[in-house]
C-alpha positions in Angstrom: -4.9 -4.2 11.0 -3.1 -3.1 7.9 -1.0 -6.7 8.1 -4.0 -8.7 9.1 -6.6 -7.0 6.2 -4.0 -8.2 4.1 -3.8 -12.5 5.0 -6.9 -12.3 5.0 -7.3 -10.3 1.7 -4.9 -13.5 0.4 -6.3 -16.0 2.4 -9.1 -15.7 0.3 -7.9 -15.4 -3.4 -6.7 -12.1 -3.7 -3.3 -10.1 -3.8 -3.8 -6.8 -1.9 -1.2 -4.6 -2.7 0.4 -2.9 0.2 3.4 -1.0 1.5 4.2 -1.6 4.8 7.3 1.3 6.1 8.4 -0.2 9.9 8.3 2.0 12.7 5.9 4.5 11.1 2.1 5.4 12.3 -0.5 5.7 10.0 1.5 8.5 7.5 4.6 8.2 6.1 7.4 10.4 8.0 9.1 13.3 5.7 11.7 10.9 4.1 9.6 8.1 3.1 6.4 10.7 1.8 8.1 11.1 -2.0 7.9 7.8 -2.3 5.1 6.4 -0.4 3.1 9.3 -2.8 5.1 7.5 -6.4 3.3 3.8 -5.1 0.0 5.0 -5.0 0.4 7.3 -8.5 1.5 4.3 -10.4 -1.7 2.1 -7.9 -4.1 4.6 -9.5 -2.0 4.5 -13.2 -2.1 1.2 -13.9 -6.3 0.8 -11.7 -7.4 3.5 -14.0 -6.7 2.1 -17.1 -9.1 2.3 -20.1 
């Protein structure tokens, strides 16, 4: 569903930040976990800047 949602947002003129890990389901595997958390923290830092 995520690729479809991202495509719909792009079609609506938005620029979603999407990270898809091939072969993984809802949660990243242990090898990808730290990378995913780092990306999430970076997103919140940018989005919540005062």
